[in-house]
Every structure is written in structure tokens, then in C-alpha cells.
C-alpha positions as CSV (number, residue, x, y, z in Angstrom):
1,M,0.0,0.0,0.0
2,L,2.8,2.4,0.7
3,D,4.4,1.8,-2.8
4,E,1.3,3.1,-4.7
5,Q,2.0,5.8,-7.2
6,E,-0.3,8.8,-7.7
7,I,-2.3,8.8,-10.9
8,N,-1.1,12.3,-11.6
9,P,2.2,13.3,-10.0
10,S,1.7,17.0,-10.6
11,Q,-1.7,17.0,-8.9
12,E,-0.5,18.9,-5.9
13,T,0.9,21.8,-8.0
14,F,-2.3,21.9,-10.0
15,R,-4.5,22.0,-6.9
16,N,-2.4,24.8,-5.4
17,F,-2.8,26.7,-8.7
18,L,-6.6,26.3,-8.5
19,R,-6.7,27.4,-4.9
20,V,-5.2,30.7,-5.9
21,L,-7.2,31.1,-9.1
22,E,-10.6,30.4,-7.6
23,P,-10.7,33.5,-5.4
24,L,-9.5,35.7,-8.2
25,V,-12.2,34.4,-10.6
26,L,-14.8,34.9,-7.9
27,A,-13.6,38.5,-7.2
28,V,-13.7,39.4,-10.9
29,G,-17.1,37.8,-11.4
30,G,-18.4,39.5,-8.3
31,S,-17.2,42.9,-9.5
32,F,-18.9,42.4,-12.9
33,L,-22.1,41.4,-11.1
34,L,-22.0,44.4,-8.8
35,V,-21.4,46.8,-11.7
36,G,-24.3,45.3,-13.7
37,L,-26.7,45.4,-10.8
38,V,-25.7,49.0,-9.9
39,S,-26.2,50.0,-13.6
40,C,-29.6,48.2,-13.7
41,F,-31.0,49.7,-10.4
42,S,-29.6,53.2,-11.1
43,S,-31.4,53.3,-14.4
44,F,-34.8,53.0,-12.7
45,G,-34.6,56.6,-11.3
46,G,-33.1,58.2,-14.4
47,G,-35.5,56.9,-17.1
48,S,-32.6,55.8,-19.4
49,P,-31.9,52.1,-20.1
50,P,-29.0,50.5,-18.3
51,R,-25.8,50.8,-20.2
52,L,-23.7,48.2,-18.4
53,F,-26.3,45.5,-17.9
54,W,-24.1,43.0,-19.8
55,C,-21.7,43.2,-16.9
56,G,-24.3,41.6,-14.7
57,I,-24.7,38.7,-17.1
58,V,-21.0,38.1,-17.4
59,G,-20.7,38.3,-13.6
60,M,-23.5,35.7,-13.2
61,L,-21.7,33.4,-15.6
62,W,-18.4,33.8,-13.8
63,T,-19.6,33.3,-10.3
64,T,-21.6,30.1,-11.0
């Protein structure tokens, strides 16, 4: 049992890379979502259509 080899020897490096990448992707997606929501809700009072609504859609796709 102690002589078993890992299926992927570079798994530890890849896992550490993903542990760093995941919060960055979540922060970028959350920023896009926040910009899109602010644009959408701020357009209610002004009477103009939201200009950055697409940022909300990109943010929802990135954070899911």
C-alpha cells in the first residue's frame, strides 16, 4: 500500500494553482455582477436604459 504511485504526480501543483485562481475568478465575477446590478438599479430613477447590464450577465456566468 505504501508503494502506490499517484495517478497524476503534478496533482499537488495543479491543486495549489486552482486554490489561488478560484478566489481571483470569484472576485472578478463579483465585480462584474456588482457593476451590472448598480447599472440596472440606477437606471430606474433616471429613465434611461441600463448601459452596463451586460456586466451583470458576465458576472453571473463567472460566479456560478
